N, C-alpha and C positions, 0 to 999 in steps of 0.2 A: 494393454487397453488402449484407447485412441478415442479422439472427436474427430467428426469429420462434416465439413458444409460443404453440398455439393449445388449442383442445378441438373434437375432430369424430367426431360420431356416439359420445359419450361417453369417446372415448380422449383420451389427451392426446399432441399430436404436435409436434416440435421441428423445425423447417426453418433452415437457413442456407446462404449463399452468398458465397465467399470470393473470386469473380470470375470462375471457372471452370465450376462446374457448383452443383447445388444438392442438398445433402444433406438426407435426409428420416428420421427415426426416430419411432416411434410405441409407444407402452406397451402391454404385451400384457393388461394389465387396466382396466375401464373405473371412471370417476369415479362414486360413489356420488351418486344425485343427489336425496339426500333433504332436500337445504337442513339437514343437521343438523351434519354432519361433516366437521371440516376434513383437509385431505390437505397433506401436504409434497411440495414435488415442487423436484427440484434439477437444473438443467439446464445447458448449456454446451459450451464446446471445449477444446483442449488441442492449440495447432497447429490441423490439419484434421481431428482425431480428435475427435466429439462424443461428449456421453453424456448420458441422460435418467434420472432416479430418479424414480419414483411409490412413496412411503410404503416407502421401502427398496429396492425392487425396480429393479433397474440393468441399463439396455441401452446398449451401448456400439458406434460406428459405429468400426471400425479404419481408420486413417489412410491413406491412397494418396496417391501423388505428386499434385504440384500445388500450387495456393495456399495459406497460413497464417496468413494476418493479415484480421482484420474491419477494412474500411475503410469508415467509417462517417462522415456528414458530417449528419446530422438529428436532431430530437429524440431520446427515448427515450420510448415509449407505452406508459402501463397500461392495458388494459381497454377500451382503443378508440384511435381517430385523431380527429384534427380533421376530416379529410376522407379517406371510403374512397379515393381515388385516390391518397393516399399510398401505399397498402398494394402493393408488389411483387405482380404477379399471381403469381408460383410461389412467395409467401410462404405462400399458402392454397392448399386444394385447391378449395374451392367458393366463391364471391361471399362477400368478408370482411363480418362481422357483429360489432359491439359487443358484450362478454363482460356475462353477467347472471350474477350472484352477490359472492361476499365473497373480497378480497384480503388480506393482510396481511403482514407479516416481509418485506418483498423484498430482499435481500440482493445487490448488485452486486459482484463483485470486491471479497468483505468488507468492504464499505460499505453498512450498512441506509440504505435510501430513506425518507426520513421524508414519509408520505402524509398532510400535514395543509394546513392551509388556506393557510398561508403560504410553504411551501418548492419546492413544485414551481411551473413556469412559467405552468402555467394547467391547466384542467380544466372537465368540466360535467356536472351531473348525476349529482352522487356524494352519497352518504349515507353514513349512521353503523352499519355492519351489525351492531355490538352494540347499538345503539338505548337506551343507557343512558351516563351520564357516566362510567362505568369504564371502558369499552374493555378492550384488552388489554393493555396496558403502564402505564399510570397508575401500579401501585403497583411499583416498582421490585423487583428482587433476591428475588423470590420472594412480594411481600408480597400480601395479599388483599383486593381492593378490594371496602367495604360502601357499600351506597348509603344516603344521607341524605335527611334535608327538604331540605338548605341544598346538597347535592351528592351527595360522597363522603368517604370516609375509608377510609384503609392500615392493615390490621391487619399489621403485622410480624413478621418474623424477629428472633428474639432477639438477633442482632448487628449489627441496622439499624435506626434512627431517622429521624424525619423525616415529614413530612407524605405524601412519598411514599415511604418506604425508602429515600430516597438516599444517606443518610450511613450510614457505620460508627460503632459505639457506641465503638469503639477512637479516632476522630477528634474524637471531638463536644468535646472538650475540649482538642484538640493546641495545643502551642506553635511551633507550623513559621512559620518569619517569611515576609518578603518575596514574594511569587509562590510560594512553595513547595508543593510537593504532599505532602499526608497520604497515605500507604500503610498502610493498616492490616495487622497482624499478629496474625493471632486465634490462631496457637498460644500464643503468647506473653502475648494481651492487652494488648498494646502497639501500637504504631506507629513507623513509622520518616518523617524529612523527605527530601525530595527537594527538592535547591536547584536553585533556578533560576540561569542564565548570570550570573557575578560575586557570588557568596554563597558562603559556604560555612559549616563548622561543625553540631554534631550538629541545630541547631532553626534553622539558615541564618541566621544575625544576622552573620555577618561579613561585611562588605564586600571583596572582592578584585579583582586585576586580574591579567592574563597575558598573556603574549607564546607561551607554550609551554602546550597545552591537555591535559591529563591526563584521560584517560578510565578509568573504572573499571570498564566491563562494564555498566552500568545507564545509559549515558550518550549522549546525542547532540547535535551542534548542527548547525541548519540555516541556511541561510545562501540569502538572496536577493539575486541579481545585480543589481544597478541599472544596470549597462549590458547587459543581457541583449536589449533591443530595436535595439542598435546593433552587435550581433556578427556577424561572418559566420560562422553556424553550419557552413559546409561546413571551415572550418579551426578546430578546437578545440584548447586546449592546457591542460593541468593539470599542476602541478608542485607537491611538497611534499616535506619531510623527516618522517620517522617510526623512531620506535623502540618495539620491543617482545620480550619474550619467550614469547610464546603462538605457538601454530602457526595459528589459526584467527583470523578477525577480518575485519571489513567496515572499510575505511579510509575510501572516499568513495565516492560513491553522487551523479552528476550526474543529476538528471533527479527527476521529480514522484513517481515510486514509489507511485502511486496504482492501476494496474491495467497488465496486460502489454504493454498497445499502446504503452504511454508509452515514448519514447527514453531511452535512457540509458547511461551510459560510468561505470563502476564499476571499484573499485581494493580488493583483499583479499588475506587469505592462506587457503590450502585446503589443508590436511595439509603444514604447513610449508613450501611454494610459493608466491610471489607469481601471482598471477591478476588478470587484466584482462578484464573482460567489455564488448563493445559491442553493443547494438542501435541502427540507425538506422531501423527500421519494417520489413526487409523480413521478419526472421526473429525469434523471440521472444528469441534472444540467440546471441552469438559469441563464444564461450570461449578466451582466448588463455592459455597456462598454460606459465611457464618450466620448461621441462625437466629444465635441470640442477640441480646441487644450490645451492639459495638461501641465504646467508647474513641472511637476511630476520628470523629470530627471536632473532637472539643479544645483543639487549638494547642494539646500539648502533645510531647515528644513521644512516641510509641517505636516500638522497634519488631520487625515483623521479620520472619524467615521462611524462605520455602526450599523444602527438601524433595529431590525426585530421587527415589531410588527405583530405578524401572519403570513399573507402571505404578507405584505405590508413592503418594505423594501425602507428604505433612506440611500442616501450616501452623507456625508459634506466631502468636500475637504477646508482646511485652512475657516473653519465654514459656507462655503457658500455651499448650497442643490445644488448637481451637479445631482443626479440622485433619480428617485421616482418612483418604479413600483409595483406592485400588482403584485407577479408573479401565483397566482391561485384564482382567485376570487369567484370559486367554494368551498375554502377553506377545501379542503379534508385532506390536511396535514396543520398543525401550526406552531407546536413544532419542535426547534431546537434540535434534540436529538445527540449532538457533541460529547456525552460520557466522557466529561471532559477534553479534550486534547486541546492543542493549538499548533502547529508545529508555530517556527518563522522562517525564511530563508530557510526553506528546511526540509528535512527529514534525518534520521536515515543515516550514510554512507554506501554507496552502493544502496541506495536506489534514483533513480532520480527521477527528478520533474516532467518531461513529461510523465514518467510512471505510477508516482501514481496517479499523477493528469487527466491523460487519454487526455495529449495534452492541457490542458486547460493552462497552465502555461508549458514555455518550460526550464527556468533556474534558479538555484538556485539563491537568493539574495544576490548582493553586494552593502554595503550600511550597514548605521546606523539606529538603532530603540532606542525609549526610552518612558517613560512614557505610558505604556499600563495600560488600565483599561479595565476590564471586568464588564459588566451588568452594575449597579450603586454603584460600591463599591466606598467608601472611600478613598480607598489605590490603589495603584500603583503594580501591580506585580512585584516581585521581582526576575528578570531574572537570577540573580546569583546564586539562591538555587535551579534553576531546572536542568533536565538534558541535555547534548548536547556536542559538539564538534567544534573545529576549531573558537572559538567567543572570540574576544577579547576585551581590553577596546578601546571605543570609544570617550573617555574624550578629547584624544590629537590627534593631527596629523589631515591627512587627513582620 
């Protein structure tokens, strides 16, 4: 399998192969070769449907039956490769050659690659396109870089300060406590504090403990499974109690949540109905939705268990089997390689549920979660000892 973006006779070409055939897309317009114009390029695929966009002009290759997962086991190369022998003959039309020009702002699956000396695994013959210490992102938040004899300085917009305009003026004198995040509120010329797990209060000064985790919407817990390396991933299981009066919300996401090819098992609420989604690698997602009336949003405690036996998925609600499906009778992929990561209630601050889950779930969870058990463990997960923000003591009150 491969995905390759290249320049051919002035045209941008996208080629990808998911295992059964090579798909080719090419722009209608040429790239200006004057060396002074930056071009915006977007390319990728959803399943086996590809798209290519150059400076706002889009080309789409309609999907057809066939493979729809990109399965690669090599490094990611930008601008060239360490050896031309690594290039699949079907990835380019002519003999492969390295790129000559400038590249910046590479974003892969909503994550920007840092094209610096220290972040990539390796490289050779790379220089600074800007030619100065300014570069294109030295000054943050639309700051303007100015060359100085000793380096550079940033001229910041009104609401930002710092040597690189990295700090909001509203957070410059913030009182947020231990490990808390300061979130600027420009409209009210103020800020709010987002408390780290185990802290509460307006400024996050109050130390708390809990056995029931209360999520208020802008909340999440990220748990790393210490026994992941010893798990039999063909037979996964998760159970928990939850309560909510909301009709939408992500309850749990077992998986890294980094890109569409990551395995995951997720459960949550959609349109007031319990929804479980599984990806073992064969498809982007296999949603299982309880077709009957679901009492999940009545503010009472409900016990849910999801069991994965290779490709067979069972879902129990209040100890009643409500869903049972074999998501792939061919048994091509049978293990839940979730990376040992479990998210509860949502994702890190700034990562929207509807974006990370590609629309499978729309909102963060509002409600309470307790008694989480993974696989056949005899002990419940200690959510207090995980990573998280904006999670409170659910032992009391609503």
